[in-house]
N, C-alpha and C positions, 0 to 999 in steps of 0.2 A: 575481567582479566584479559589482555590481549596476549597473542602469542609472538615469538620471535619470527616465525615464518609468515604469518599473516597479520602484521601490525595494525592494518587499517580496517579490517573486517572481522566478525566473529566466526567461530566454528560452524555454527548453523548455516550461515550464507555460503561458506566455502563448500560445505557438505552437499547443499542443495544444487549449487552450480554445477558441482563435479558429477554428481549423480544425474543431473539433466544431461550434461554432454555424453555421459555413458549410454543414454537411452536413445540419442539421435541416430537413426539409421544413416550411416555414411556408406553409400554405394555409388558406383559408377557403371555406365553403359560399357559392356565389353562383348567382344566377339567370342562367344562361348564354344561355337562349332565352326570350323573352317576346314571342310572336307572336300577333297578333290585336287588332283595333282598328279605328278609323274612318279609313281611308286613302283610300277611293274613294267618290265620289257615284253611280257607275253601274257596270254590269258591265264587266270588263276582261279580255280573254283573256290567257292565259299567253303570255309572249314567248318562243316556242320555234320551231324550225325546222319546216319542213313534214315531215309523217311519212313513212316508207316502208311500203309495203303489199305484201304478198305472201302466199299460201298461207292466206288468211283471218286475217291478222294485221295490225295497224296499229301501228307503233312510233314513238313520239316519243323520239329518241335522249337518252341520258344525258349530261348536261354537269356537269362541276365547274368551269368556266371562265366560262360565260355564265349570269348570272342569268335565271330565267324570271318573276320576280315583276314584276307590273305596279304595285305600290305597297307601302309599308311596308318592314320590314327585309328584306334580301337573302336570297333562298332559291334553291335549284337543284332539279333533278328529272329524272325519265325516267317514261314512261307506256306502258302497253301494252293494247290490246284485241285479243281473240283469239276467233273462232268456233270452237266445238268440232269442227265437221265440215270445218274448213280450207278453207271456201269463202266468197266475197263479200269486201267490204271494209268491216269494221265502223268506226263513226265515232262520236265523241261528240255528243251531242245539241246542238241549237242553243243558245248562250248557256250551256253547261254543261262548259266546260273553261277555267276561270280563277277570278277572285275576283268574287263576286256580292254586292251590297248586301242588307241585310236590315232589316226594321223601317221605321218611318217616317222615321228619320234616316239619313244616310250611314253606310256601315259595310262590313264585308266578311266573307265566308266563303269558304273554300277550297272550290270547288265542281267535281265531276266526275260526270257522268251518261251513260249509254248505254242504248240499248233493244235487247233481244235480238230476233234474227230468227227463223229457223227452227230454229236449233240454239243450244245452250247458249253464253252469252257470258261470258268472263272479263275482268275489269277489274282492272289491277294498276297500282300506281304507287309511287314513292319520292320524297318531297320532303324537303329537308334543308337545315340551316344549318351553314355552315362555321366552324371554329375562328377562322380569321383575322378574321371578322366579329363573332363574339360574345366573343372574348377578346383580340383584337388580334395583330398581328404580333410575333414575338418572345417570346410568352407561354411560360411554363414548361409542364410536362405538366398536362393536365386530366384527372382520374380520378374514380373513383366510391367512395363509402364508405356507411357505414350512415346517413348524413344525406342522401345524394342522393335525389332524387325527381323526378316529373314529373306534370303534369296535363294531359290533353287533353280540350277540350269537343267533343263530337260531336253537332252539331245534328241530323243524320240519317244513318243508315246503312241502306240499303234494298238488299236483294238475297236470293236463295235461300240463300246462305251468305255471311257476312261475318267476315273477320278483319283487325284493325288493330293493328299492332304499334309499339312505340317501337323506333327502330333506332339504331344508332351505328356510325360508322367509327373502329375502334379499332385500336391497336398491341398485339399479344399475341405474345411471344416473338420480337420482332424483325420480325413480319409485320403489314402493314396490311390489314385486311378489314372487311366489313360484318358486323354482328351483329344479330340480332333478339332482343328480350326475350321470355321464355316468357309463357304464359297471355294471348293477345291478346284484344282487346275483340271482342264478336261483335254489338253493336247501338250505338244512339245513347246519348246521355247523357254523364256525366262519367266520365272514365276516369283514375284516379290509382294510382300505386304509389309506395311508399317503400323505403328501404334497398336502392337498385340495386346498390350494392357487394356485397351478399349474394345478389342473385338470379342465376338461371341464364340464360345467353344461348347462341344456336345461331349457328354460323357460316353466313352467306348468301353463298355463293360460286358464281356461275354456272359450269358446266362449259363449257369452250371458248368458242364464240361465242354461247352461249345467253343470250337476253335477258330479263331479269327473270322467272326461273323461279318455280314455285310455291315457297312457304315450306317449310322442311324439317319432318319429323315430330317427334313429341314427344321421341323418344329422342335427337335432336340437341342438345338444350338441356342442355349439360353444362359450359360455360365460366362460371366465376364473374365477376361484374362486377369483383371485386377484382383480376382478372388484367389488367385493361386498364391498360397502361402509360402511354398517352396516349389522347386522343380528338381526332379530326380533324374530325368532323362528328357532329351528331345530327339525327334527323328521324323521319318518320312512313312506315311501309311499310304498303300496304293491298292485300288480296286479296279481291276481291268477285265473286260469280258469280250469273247469272241463268239459270234453267232454263226458264222460262215464256215462250213466244213473245209478243212484243208488250209485255212487262213491262220496266220500267226499273230499273236498278241505279244507286243514288245514293250519293255520300258528300259531306256538308258537314261541314266542320271550322271551328268558330269561333275556337278559340284553342289554343295550344301553350305550355306552360312547363316548363323542364327546369332542375333545380338539380344542380349538381356541385361539386367542390372545385378551386379554381383558385389558383394562386400569387398572393399579394398583391404588387403592385408595390413597396410598402414593404418587404416581406419579401425580395423578391428583391435589392433594393439593399442591405439589411442583410447578407444573405448574402455578397454580393460584398465589402462592407466588411470583414467578419469574415475572409473568406478572404485578402483582400489583407494584413490586419493580421497574420494568422498566418504568411504566407510571409515578410513583412518581418522578423518577429521571428526566424524561422528563419535568415535570412541574416545578421542581426546577430550571432546566436549563433555561426554558422560563421566570421564574421570575427573574433570575440572569440577563438575557439579557435586560429585560424591565427595571430594576433599576440598 
């Protein structure tokens, strides 16, 4: 028996085709993070709680619920200063822990700077952008492929050693963790990478209560970006050190752009429609067989 809606094919064919279309991942490359611009007319410190200090360390606690940005697109983060000899209370320099204007016109740069004392100083941080802000609540999985890329404009990176990584909070084999991209930037200038889905990443997972540990060694970079089942956040992780007393270690970032694959809203709606159509066709076929 043929139907009025589908006179040329049976219910089974219609259902199979509709359900097949509903399972096809319809995604497009999208600029998920586009940070950097003229948000502020003057210096503005990060909106973050007072730090805790002990054993030569000053920690600005990680937060994924309270934005720390004083202007522009929402971002979050955590920061650490650590004296190598475990003494003293290291602190960021004045007007050097926030967004700073640059040039003759209002603008902003992500700015962190601290001066080494009698012992080597380590300055680390992670600032990131959450999926709910760049893709919207209820978005499908955000992933990486051969078209995915990023660009970071580093106005300045000063220190005895400097490592700046792209970071991602990703779902791999059912577990959410932070990952760092291999081959970090070691100085200022433009830092770009493409084909993020084919690049290697390393798990960045503090042990126990460890706060912002040093990045892993080169042998840890063995997870392909294609293994990311979803991305909950992307950002920048930095690890800078100053070994000379009285010298300053500084990081200025002007802009961050990240391209990834995101389900298109129209594609999601189309998939839902095809799935509903397929299920409806199966029900009609079952009813026809029963009666």
